[in-house]
N, C-alpha and C positions, 0 to 999 in steps of 0.2 A: 642194932649193931652199928656202932660207929665207924664209918668208912675213913681211913686216912685220907687228909688232903693231898698228898702226893699223888695218892692212886687215883684220885679224881681228876686231878690236874694233868695225870697222864693220858686217861680214856679220854678225857675232853679234848686234848690236843690231836689224839688220835683221830677222832671223828671229824674235827674241823677241819685238818688237814686233808682228809679223805674226802670230804664233801665239797670243799672249798676248791681243789684241783679239779675236779669235777670230770676225772678221767680215772680209771683204775691203774694203779703202778703196774709198768712193765718191768720184765727182766732185765736187768743191765747188759749190754755186750762189751766187747774189749774195744771196739772201734771208735766209740764215742770219745771226745777228748773230756778231760778233767778242764774245770774253769777256776782260775784263782783272781779274783776280782778286788783290786785295790782302791779305794776312794779315799783321798787326803780331805783334810777339812781347811777351809779359809787359805788355801793355797795358790798363788797368783800363777799364770800361765809362764812367767820369765824365772820364776824361783827355782831353775835347776841351771847347771852350768850348760848343759846341751841346748838349753833355751836361751843362753846369752847372759845369764846372770855373772857381774864382774866380781864379786867376791866369793861365791860358792864353789866348793869343789865337790862333785857329785859323781864318782866314777862308775858305781853301781848303777845309777838311773842312767846315767851317759850310755852305758853299756847295753841295757835293756833298749834304750831309745833306738840305739844303731842296729838292732837286732829285731826293730818293730815296724809295723806300719804305723806311720805318724800322721794323725788326722790333724792337720792344720788349720783347718777353719770348722772347729768341733765346739759347739755352743752348749750350754746349760742355763740353768735358772740363775737368778742373782744372788741367791741364798739358799740356806742349808737345807731345810725341809723341804721347799718346792723342788730343787733338785732330785732328791732321794724319791720324792713321789712320782715325778715323771720317769725316772729311770727303773723304778721297780715294777710299773705298770704299762710302760708304752704310750701313756696318755698326760697330755698337758696337767700339770699341779691343780689349774681351777677346776678340771672335771673330777679331781680327786678331793676337793675341798680344802686343798691346801694353799693357804696365802699367807702364813706367817710362820714365825718359829716358836710362838707362844701358845699354849692349849687354850683351847681346843681347835684352833685354827693350823695346828700343825699335825692335826691327827688324820692318817690316811683314810679317807672313805671306806666303810667296813664290807661295802661289797666289791671294793676292789679285786681283780684278780692279780696276783702278782708272781713275778718271775720265780722266786723260789717253790711256789706252789706247781707251777707248769713244769719246772726241771724236776721236783719230786715225782710228780706223776710220770715222768719218763725214767724214773729208775735212779735218779740222782740222790746222792745224801747230801742234804743242803745245810751249811753252816755260818753263823753269823758272829761275828767278832768286832766289839768295839763300840761305836756311836750309831744309835738308831735314831732318834730325833723326827718319829712319825708317831709318837703317841705311846704312853706306856701303862695305860688303863688297861682293864680287861678288855680283851678282844683285839686291842691296838698293837699288843707289845710283839717284837720278832717271831715268838713261839707261837702266837696265833696268826700269823701271816706266812706260814709255809718253811719255817726254819726249824730243823730237827735237833740242831745243837747250836746253843747260844753260850757266848761269853761276854761280859762287858765288866765296867768297874762302877761300884757303886755311887760315885759322887762325879762322875763324867768329867768335863773339862777343869774343873778345879782341883782334881785328885792326881798328882802327877808322879809323887813317889810313894811307895809301899801301901798301893792302893786296896781296899777292899773290893776282891772280884767276886763277881755273881754268875756263876758256871751252872748252865741247865737249872736254875732257881736255887742253887747253893752257895751261900757266902763263905768267903775264905780271906783272910788276910796274906797278901802275898808281898815278899819283898823284891824291891826293884822300881825300874821304872816304867810306867804305864805302857807305852808303845812296845818296849821290849817285851812285855809281858804278852802284850796282843798277839805278837807274831809267833812267840813261844808256843800259843794257844793254837794258832793256825796251823803250826806244825804238829801238833799233837791230834788236832783234828783230821788233817790228812792221812796221819800214820792209823788212826782208829778208822777209816775208812776202806783199807784195805784195798781190794779188788774192784770195790763199787766206786763207779765215777762220781766225783763228788764237784761241788759248787761251794767254793768259799768266798764269803763276801765278808771283807776286811775294812772295816771304816774307821781310821783313824781318828782320835781328836786333834792330833797335831797337824799342823801349828795353829790352831785355834786358841785365842787367848782363854784364859790368863796364861802367860808366857813363861815356860820354864823348860831347860833342859839339862841332863848332866853336865858338869862343867867341861869335862874333855870336849863336849861338842862345842861350847859357847866360847870358850877361851879364843880360839883362831880370830875371832870377830870383835874382840874387846879393843878399844880405842881406835877402831876404823868405823864404827858407827854407834850411835847412842846404846845405851844398856838394853832399853827395850827390844831395839831392832836386832842386837847382839842373840837376846835371847830367841826371838823368832827365828833367825838363820841357824841357831843351834838345834831347834827341833826340825827345821828340815834336813840339817845334816844328819841327824840322829836316823829320820826315816831314809835318807840312803843307804846308811849302814845296814839297817833292819831289813830293806829290799836286796840289799846283798846277800843277807842272810838266808833269806827265804829262796833266792836264786840258786844258791849253793845247794840248799837242803834238796829242791826239785832234783838237781844234777845227781846228787848223792844217792837218792832213792830211786834213780832210773825213771823219773817221771818228765823229765825236760821236755821231750819231744811229744809227751801225752799230755800235756798241759797247755792251755791257752792263759796267758798272764795280760791282765788289762790293768793298766795304771791310768787314773785320772785324778782330778779334782773337783769339788763340788759348787765353785763360784770363783770370781775372779779376787784379786791382789786384794790384801789387807795390811799387815803391819810392816810387810817389806815394800811398802808402795813409794815412799820415798828413797828408797835405794835402787830400784830398779823395776820398772814395768813393762820392757820391751816396748816401748816407744807408744803404747796404746794410752788412749784416755780412759779415765773410768776405774773404778774400783767394786768390790762387793756392795751391794745394794744399790748400785745405778744403773741407768738404762745404756751406758754407754759402752763400747767394745771391752775395755779392760774388767767390766762386771761380769760378762758373761762368757768370753772366750777362755778356755782352759787347754792344757795339753790333754792330749789322749793318746796314748800308746797300747798296741795291742800286738801281742807277741805269738807267734804258734813255731816255734822252732821246725824247721824241715818241710814246713808245710807254706808258709806265707812269705814272700820275699821281702825283705825290707826295702821300704820304700816309702814317699810322702805323697798325702791325697790332698787336694786343694778344694774339693767337691764339700758344699755345705753339709754337715753331719752334725749330730746332737744325741744328749742323753734319752732322748725319745727312741732312737734306734738300737739301743743296746739289747732291750727284750725281745724283740724280733730277731736280732742276729743270733744271740745265743741260743734261741729255741730252734733255729733252723741248724746250727751247728750241732746241738744236742739231739735232736729228733724229737723235742718235746712239742706235741700237739697242741696248737692254740684252738681253743674251742671255738666252733663256728659262730656263735654269738658274739665273740669277743674281735674277730677277726677285721671285721668292718669299722670297729672302734678305735683301732691303734692308728696312732699318727706317725708312728716311725717307719722306718723301713730296714730291711736287711743289709746290713754293710758288707756282706759276703764278697759281692762282686767287685767291692774297692779292696778289700783286704786280699784277694787272690789276683788283681791284676796289677802289675808293675808300671804299667802304660796308663796315662790319663783316659778316662772313659766317662761317657755321657751317662749321667746317673742322677735321676730325680731334679733336673737342673732348674726347673720351674717351682721347686717346692717353695713355700714360704713358712717360716718359723715367726710364731707371735710369743713376745714377751713383755712381761709387766711385772716391775719391783713389788708390786702389792705392797704389804705391810701398813696398809692404811688403818686409822683407829676404826674399831670395829662399828658397823652400822654405816660405814660411810663409803662403801663400795663404790656405789653410782657417781659419786661425787670426784671419784679418782680414774674416771676411764682414760682420760688423757695425761695423767700425771706420771711420768717416769716410766715411759711404755715403748716399745720398739717393735718392728718387722724386719725380718732378715730374709734375702734373697740372692745366693751367689755371695758375692764379696760387699754388697750393698746393704747399709744400715738406715732404715729410716727411724728417725727418734725424735721423740718429744721428751725432753727433761725440764719438766716445769711442776712447781708447787701447785697444788690444786687451789681453788679459788673459796672454797668454803670456809666461812668463818668457826664451823662446828671443829676444823681440824687446827688444833695447835699443839704445842710441846706439852703442855698439860694432861692432854688426853692420848698421847703416845703417837701424835703425829711428827714423831723426829725426822722421817724422810722429807716431809714437805718443809718442816723448820730449818732443816740444813740447807736448803735450797733458798729458802728466803733469806739466810743468812749470808749466802753467798750474792745475793742479789744487792743486799744492804752492805756489800764490801767485805766480808770477813775472808780472812784468809786462811783459817783454821778450820778444819773438819775431822770426822772420825778417817782415822788413818793416815793423814797427812798434817805437818804441822804447819805449812804455809802455803799449799798449793790447791787450795779449795776451788778456786775459780777454774781450775781446769779438770781435775779428776772428778769433782761434783758440778760439772758445768750446768749451766743453765741456758736452754734453747729459746728462740724467739718467742715471744707470746703469740697465740692464736693461729698457729701452723706448725707443721713437719719440717723437720730439716732432714736431707739425705748426705750419705757420705760412702765413698767407695774405700772399703777398709783395708784391701790389698795395697792400695797407693797411697793413703792418708789414715793410718791406724791413729794419730792423733784428732782426728777429726776436726781438721781446720778448715776445709773447703767446703762448704755448702753447696750442694749440687741440685737441690730442690728446684730453682728455677730454670737451670740450664735442661735438667733431665725432667721435666715437668709431667711428662706423660708415665714415667716409671714412678714418680713419686706419688702421683694420682691413682696409679692403680694399687700401688701397695697400701695408700692410706684408706682406699676403699674396701680393699680386703681386710684390713684392721677392723674396721666397723662392723663389717659381715660377722667377722670372727667374734668380737665382743656383744654383739647381739645374740650370737648363738650360745656363747659360753656362759655368758653372765646368770640366765636363771640356772643352769647347771651347778654352776659355782655356789649360787645362794641356797638352793635345795641341798648341797652336800655339806654346807657348814662353813663355807669360806668367809662368812661375814658375821659369824656368831661372836657374842661377847666374851673376851679372853680374860682369864683369870687375874690378869695384871689390871684389867680395866676396873673390876670390881673392888681390888685392893685398893686402886686410886680414889674410887668412888668412897670408898670408907675412910680414907685417910683424909679427903676433902671435905666430907660431912663432920668427921670428928675436930678438924680445925676450925670450920665455922662455928660449930656448937660453943667451942673453946672460946671463939672471939665475940660470941652473944653472951 
């Protein structure tokens, strides 16, 4: 008898989720909060009115921020897939084998335990909407990683209008703007969840390029900025509109005080860089402050007093925080491996408190050409402690790393050294945002006092700089073999295509 493929998928998904969670699903209670988590894509810290943008009007997000705990020193990775890997596992992306945004180096380690798996084991209904970017092959897709309800569009960031939606493995052509549809689907998922507590993970493609938004959102910016930036700002304005819709929906359904709402971005600024970057140096895919600092708003109406937090916090803290709030049990074997901390003390206390003030965060842009991980140990790396950043923003010294083999990051820095003014996301300010630090040593900056990273403190605070540099070397030596073992330096599909093209060109020339 031939068994329908849909039945096989359903059975496989059931046993996958049951075994991977490692805990028997418990009955839900009415006391645990729902969780609505919004992750925007390629949006800088300063790209809301409430974070200082001079052109944007974002009343809905401004209201959300005013009602939230605002984590003002919140760090993520410098690009898409690495942030997602760390956020959903509570472990550095290198420990998950994620070092790029291209397959297979964007695929989340198969043995990783994920946040939706843990929440599902605690009785939560888990829903994924939008951008995944952690692998779509069998075993890597969101439905294989703990999400019970899934919705995305077929052609990702390139499909803005009338997308082909894929909902729970079924395709349907849908009229409208992609992000509007995402938020519609989130409302549908919440409605279908009924009285069961839910975890809705909505990861937008906006405002990632290619850039396009409905005309009504773009028009206010035309004539004020170039067209590309007008489209970018229009995408942000549309996000504000949709966040307003979801907040109104939660209130209408009586879920406002029963639902934690989290809003953050996956990396630093991109196409809005030359308009406004909150006085920070750096952008996406750089080791500077502007590459990894993002907005992070946590709202639970009636429970957490709105206030601002200056402690060093990170995407690594999301999993332990939401597990504590939901009552999800973290398996004993995982507890000692988590690199984040529960944010609950910071969320509940309106006054400043001492909270893991000695922690260090280790950051690396990665994205090196496959096979060249070791050569890039000190290329575009950073250590954070409190408001301090220890940074090396240098191209590697390997002759194997070039633009021809996707060494774009190092090539950009070499261009800056040669006097180039233009780089990705900036028309004429490459020397600042893609800045190159001095060769052969680390630089140290106090970001609260100097977000533009103009005053190097490495000599005047040599003890701190030395301590942080030593910690980085220890971290690299510890994480490097794990990263290699879990696929962080594998050959990417782009590498193979490039090699084929090169061999074809050489054959033609001969």
